[in-house]
N, C-alpha and C positions, 0 to 999 in steps of 0.2 A: 853337225850332218844338215847333207842335203840333197833333195830328193827331187829327182824326176820323171813325171808322165809324159809317155808320149802316144799321140791316140789319146787323150785324156776326155774328146767327146762320146769315144764309143762304148761299146755294154762293157768292156771288159774296163775301159780305162774309167768306167763310172763307179764298178765293181772296185777297184783300188783304191778310190780315194774313200767307200766307206767300209774297206777294210784295214786300213790304215789307220782310219778314223776311229775302230771301236776295239783294235787290239794295240791303241797309245802308242804305237809307234815311235821308236827315239829319235827324231828327227828336229832341225831349228829352221829348217826356210823347204817351201816347196815350189816347183816352176813347173807350168804346165803345158805342153809343143801339141800342135793340129796340123790341120790341111789348111789353107788357105782359105777353104769353104767355114771352119770352125773358131781359126782364129777369132780376137775380140770376143766369144765368150764367155761368160765369168762365173766359178762354180764357188757356192759357200765352203769350207773346210777350217775345222776345229774355229768358228765364229770370226772367220778372213776371208775374202773374197779375193778370188786368183782369176786372172784372165790368162786366157788361153796363147800363147804367141806362135806364130806357125813358125814350122820347120823351119831352116836353114842352116846351109853348110856355113862352116866358120867355127869360131868359138863359143857356143851357146852354152857350152858341157863344160868350160872350164874351171865351174867351182863345183860342179856334184860329184856327190859321192856313189850315187846311186840311180840308177835308169831305168826304171822299168815301162819296155817297150811294148805297145800294142798296135800297132797298125796297120799287119801287112807285112808277108816277105820282101815283098819288092823295096818298103821303107826300109826295112830293117837292113838291109845287103846295102842299100846305097847310103842312109847315115853313119854306119856302124864305127868306120873310120875317124868320123867326127864325134861322136859320142862320147868313145874309149880314148882320143888321143891326149888325154889330161889325169888319165887314171881313173875317172868312171867305172864303174861295175854297172854292163851291161844285162840284165837281166830279160831276157826277150822272150815270150810269148809266140812268137810268127812259127813257121816250120823251116824260116831259114837255116839257119843252121844244125837243127838239130841233130845230124849224124854226121856232123863233120866231126874227124878224128880229134883236132884238137879245142874242141867248144864241149865242155860237159852238159850232160843230160842229166838234171836231178829231180830226185822228189823224196822231199827232204826223210821220210821217215823208211825209207830204203838207202838211200846212200846221197847222203849229205857230203860227206867227205871229197865227192867227188868237185863239188863246187869251189876246192882249193887250190883244182889245179885245173889254169884260167889263160893259156897262154897268149890268148887276142882278147882279154878280160869281157869276155862272154861267155855266159852261163843262159843253155837254153830252155825252158822252161817244156815238158812233155805235150804231147797231145793231150785234148780232157777224158780221151775214152781211156786211154792207155796211164794216163796217172791216178783214173778212179781205178782203175783193174789192180795196178800193182799193190796198191796200198795193202789192197787187202790181199795180194798172192805172197809180200812177202811170210807175214806170220807164217803160213803156210807151207814157202820154202824153209825156212828154218827147221820145219819138223820134217820132212823130206824133201830131197830135190824133187822139184816139177819139170818134167818132160814135155810133155803137151797141152796145149792149149786149145782148148773151143767155144769163141765167143760170142754172141750174137744182142748187138749193141740195142736199142731204142734210144735214138737220142730225138729229145725235143727241139723246135725252131730255135732255139736261144744258142743253141752251135752255130746258126747262120748269122748270128749278130743280133744288136738291135733293131734294125729296118725288119729283117724276117721274123723278129715277135710280132711287128703291128702287120706287117702283112697277113700273117696267121689270123690275129683276128679282125682285122680286117674282112680276111673272103667269109670267114663265119657269119661276119654281119650283111657281108654283100648273099649271102647264100639265103638267111631267113628274109632277106627284102626281095628274093628274086631277080637280082642284079647278076650279069654278067661278074665272072668270079677272076679277079688281078691273080697273074703270075708270072711274077718277074725274078723271085729271089729262089725260088726251087725248081725241079726241071718236071714239074707236076703240080698241077693243085693239091695240098698238104691236107685242106679243114676236108675231115670224114674219110682220109685216107691217109695209107701209110707208102716210103717210098723206097723201097729195097735200091736206094744209090745214095752214097754221102761222097763227093769230091770227082774225080776225074777215074773214068777204066785204064786201065794198065794191060800192059799185053798177055798179063797171064790170067784175064778176067776179073782180078781183084779189083776194087777201087785203091784210089790213093789211100783212102782213111784207111782202110781195112791192111793196107801193107804199113801204115807207119805202125799199127797196133804189133806186128810179127816183130817192126824192128828195132821199135823204141823200147821193146820191151826185154828184149837181150841185151843192149846196151845199157839202160838203167840198172836191171839185177845182176849182168856179171855174169849171163847164162848163155848156154847153147838149146834154153826150151824155145819149142815149133810153136806156135801160136796162127790157127787157120779162124780168119774174120769173117762174120756180115754183120755190114751195120747200112740200120735201114734207120731212115726218118719218121717221125712219128707224129699226130698232131696234139703234143704238149706243149705248153708253152716254156716252160726251163725244168732243167734237171733231165739226165739220163740215166738209163737204167741199163742195167746189161744182165744177160743169162751167163753163165760160167762154166765150164767142166773143164775140172783138169784129172791130168793123171800122174801120179806122183811116182815114185823107186818103187816105196815100200808102200802097203796100204796105211790111209789114214782113217781113223775111225769119227765118227760124226763127230762126239764130245771132244776129240781131243782140238778137231776144226774146230767146234764152237766156243773152246777154252782159247785158243790162240788168237782168233779174231774178237775175242770180249775182249782179249787184254792187250790188244793193238791199238797207238797211238793212232790216231785221226780214223779211227772203227768204230761204230756202234753197233750191238749184235740189234737186231729187233726182227727175231724167228719164234713167232706162237705161234703158229698154225692151225692149232686147236681154237685158238682165238682170234682167228682172222688177223693176225699182227702177223707184217712182212712191209719192206721198205716200199713206198711210191712215191712217184716223183712229188703231185701234189704237196705231200707232207715234208721229202727232202728240200725243195727251193728253196731259200735264203737259210742253210744250215750248214755247216763249216764240216762236219767227218761225210765219212762215206757209209751210208746204211746199208747190213748183210740181212739177208731172209734167208730161207727156205732149203739151207743146208741138210744136203743128204745123201748117202749113196749113188754113184752111176750105177744104175743096174746093167749096164751094159759093158763095166771094166770094172776088175776085181782094186785097182788100189784107181779106181776115181771118185772124185766127190766132185757133186754140183752145186751150185746156190747163185742167190738174185741180187746185184747189188743196185744201188739209186744212188745218187747225189747230185750238187748242183753245179754245173760244167760251167758258170760263170766264176764262182767262188773256188769250190778244192780242185776244180778242172781249170782255172785259169789265174783270177787273181790272188786269191791266199796261198797257193802255191808258190806262187812266187814272191809275195810276203817273205812266209816259212823261212823259203831262200836266203834273205835279207837279213831277216833274224838269229839265221845263223851266222852269216858272219858276220856279223855284231858282235854276236854272244863268243864266238874263237877270237875276233878280233883282225878279222881278214876283209876289212876295207881300208882303202888307201890313206 
């Protein structure tokens, strides 16, 4: 089993290395690819050093079985044919192919079998906020069909990459030192602030990030559910959180919901408000599961529930989900 990582020097690329090592992913060889700027950089993996090669058109993927790509939509589109030409499975973390009809969009806890039908050799990894939400929605959908979702996300700097995380830390240092604040990675200063915009605005007034949650949720869950999202950047460093309101076909009790969430794969119930126990990004960063708390009835809807979730955007929201897809393919013998 030969594995490639495209975008190895980025935040998600580095997380791929950690997740593959921690999960003892069954592989014999590893090859790292990056831009001209990152080529030549060396990274240690399982006691051995690997050098990043510059990604080029040609036959670099001739012997690769699985390629994890996280170098942006433009790179994924440009190199998809090179990556898949010799039979490699491309598990893509960008937005390039997510809504293409002939590319499965997969969260293993929800629709793992979709990964088996990939006519182009590509499997898309969903947007981080969508992944985190649908992992929790799936056990509730099995109790009663979810008709509507309202969600407000609280997304950390990590969602914009390693450079954005560094900029947030730099901003706090600059404020403390009474120096001018650097603003490059966000539309406004993020330190001591929240920004009600993630990605670009669409003609309907929603941002691209918010429309991803609408469209991707329907594709993953094979559902007609409607999702209205408000995505907000907050000044935490890593791990996203979401407030979620759902309307189901029949009323679901709080106890039913808690039991289903607690039993679901990839989810941890952390819900003890009497003792001030609920998920927070400070504690969910670096964890694999999505943590859920504040489960309660929606006072505005007899068929409604509301809850709070938090999880690591770089792990389950990106690298871990992709690795779990690959693990499923290996388990069912569906790699070249």
